[in-house]
SEBA-565825 format. One record per atom (N, C-alpha, C, O, CB): residue in one letter; x, y, z. Coordinates in steps of 0.05 Angstrom, whole numbers, plus 5000, padded with zeros to 4 digits. Atoms other than C-alpha are relative to their C-alpha. Glycine has a CB too. Layout:
residues N
AXYZ...
END
This chain:
residues 96
X500249844976X516450434745X497850204998X496550275018X502750145005X502149815003X511550924716X497349875007X495550005019X499950114971X502450164994X506150384722X499649995031X497450025041X500249724989X500150024971X507850314796X499250275012X497550285030X502749915012X500749734990X507551064808X497150074995X495850175013X501850224986X502849955006X500851114774X498249845018X496149935027X499449934970X501650174982X498250534816X499950115028X497850115041X501249725000X499949884973X500550854880X498450265001X497050315021X502950055009X501649755001X497551524860X497149945000X495550075014X500850174975X502850085000X491051174845X499149915028X497049995037X499549784979X500650094973X491250834913X499650235020X497850225036X502149815010X500249774982X492451484949X497550164994X496150255012X502550184997X502449865008X487051824909X497449865010X495649995019X499950034970X502350154991X482151274926X499750025030X497550035040X500349704992X500149984970X483951315000X498850275008X497050285025X502849975012X501149744994X482452065001X497150014993X495450105008X501650224986X502850005010X476151984960X498349835018X496049905025X499849914971X501550194983X473951395003X499350135027X497150105036X501649755004X500549874974X474651795068X497850204996X495950225013X502650135011X502149805005X470552355039X497349874995X495349975004X500850184976X502450145006X465451875012X498749875025X496349885029X500549784979X500950124975X464951515079X498750215017X496550175028X502349865015X501149794984X463852165116X497450104989X495550155004X502050235003X502549905013X458652395066X497749805004X495549875010X500550044970X501950214997X455051725069X498950005029X496549985033X501249734993X500850014972X454951725146X498450255007X496550245023X502549975018X501549754995X452652455147X497249984991X495350075003X501450244987X502750045011X446752265104X498449825019X496049875024X500149874972X501450184981X444951705154X499250165024X497050115035X501849765007X500749834976X445152215211X497750184993X495850215009X502550175009X502149825008X440752695172X497349854999X495249965005X500650134973X502550165002X435652135160X499149905027X497049785029X500549774981X500750094973X435751975234X500649715005X499849595025X497150055005X499350284997X438551275224X502449965018X502849735028X500649884972X497750024982X444751425265X500150265017X499350475008X502749974984X499549774983X446351885323X502850114992X504349984978X499849935030X497449875006X452252365319X502349825012X504449794999X500250285012X498050174987X456151915368X500449744984X502749664979X499249935029X499850245016X454651295327X501450054973X502849884963X497249884995X498849945026X456751645263X503050025002X504449934984X498950274990X497149984997X463651795291X501249725002X503349674990X500750165025X499050274997X464551065310X499949864972X501849724965X498349845020X500350135026X462050835242X502150104980X503349944966X497250054988X497949885017X466751315205X502749885007X504249794989X500150305002X497450114992X472651075246X500349704992X502449624983X500350025030X499950295007X470850335235X500449974970X501949804961X497449865009X499850035029X470050435160X502750094990X503849974972X497850174986X497349915008X476550825154X502149795008X503949744993X500650285013X498250214991X480150295195X499949764981X502049654973X499449915029X500350225019X477349755149X501350064973X502649894961X496949934996X498749915025X479550155089X503049995001X504449904982X499150284993X497250024996X486550205117X501049715000X503149654988X500850135027X499350295000X486749455129X500049894972X501949754964X498149845018X500150095028X484649325058X502250124983X503349984966X497250074988X497849875014X489649825032X502749865006X504349814988X500250305007X497550144992X495249485071X500149724987X502249634978X500249975030X500150265013X493048805044X500650034970X502049864959X497249865004X499449955028X493149084973X502950054996X504149954977X498350234990X497149945002X500149354984X501649745003X503549704988X500950205022X498650254996X502348675009X499949824975X501949714967X498949845024X500450165025X499448324948X501650124977X502949974963X497049994993X498549875021X502548834901X503049955003X504449904984X499450304999X497150054994X509348754935X500749724992X502849674980X500650055030X499550275007X508948004927X500149964969X501849824959X497949815012X500150025029X507048074854X502450124987X503550014968X497450134989X497749865011X512648564840X502549835005X504249814987X500450285013X497750174994X517648094874X500049764980X502149694969X500049905029X500250235019X515147514831X500850094972X502249944958X497149895000X499349905026X515747934768X503050044998X504349974978X498550264993X497249955000X522748154787X501649744999X503649714985X500850165025X498750265000X524747434801X499849874972X501749754962X498749815021X500350125027X521847204734X501750134979X502650004960X497050014992X498349855019X525747744698X502949955006X504750034990X499350305001X497350064992X531947504734X501850255002X504150254993X501249804980X498549754996X534048214752X501749995025X500949855045X498150245001X498349994977X539648354800X498750155023X497450365018X502850124993X501149864977X537548544870X502150195011X504450185003X499049805022X498149834987X540749074913X502249845014X504649915014X498650195021X498150174986X544048524953X502049884980X504449864985X498649775015X498250105020X546848214889X502150214992X504550154989X498449914975X498249785008X549848884869X502050065022X504450105016X498450254993X498249954978X552749004938X502249785002X504549845006X498450015027X498150225000X556048314937X502150034978X504549994982X498649734998X498249955022X559048464869X501950235005X504350224999X498550044974X498349764993X561549144893X502149915019X504549995017X498350225011X498150094980X564848804952X502249834988X504549844995X498649855023X498050175014X568148294907X501950164984X504350104982X498649794982X498249835016X570848844863X501950165018X504350185012X498350214983X498449854981X573249254922X502049835015X504249925022X498350165019X498350184984X576148654959X500249734985X499049534993X498749965028X499950245016X578048134907X501349765014X500849535006X501750064975X498750224986X582047724957X498049865019X498549635027X502450105016X502050114981X575947605003X498049834984X497349904961X498550225016X502050175012X571047054986X497350055013X497150135036X500749695003X502749974988X563447094995X499549785020X500449565016X497849994977X500650204980X561046745056X497149924999X496249755014X500650105028
END
């Protein structure tokens, strides 16, 4: 779990750093006259949106990998535990 927390912290740190880096990069383009102020806002928004999309894709991939690891380790899921709790609490009922 510590590995997961560190990974998430890294992702959040990268997101913050990336936004700052994007704004800095675009500001430099405006200073050089390669972009107007209006264009810079659009570019920042597009780059941030793209970063969010990539972050979401990374989350999806990590979630799939974690599920695969959990399955390979044959660990009980929350649903497994809930079913067992119900069987303990209601021994006369059968799982459906």
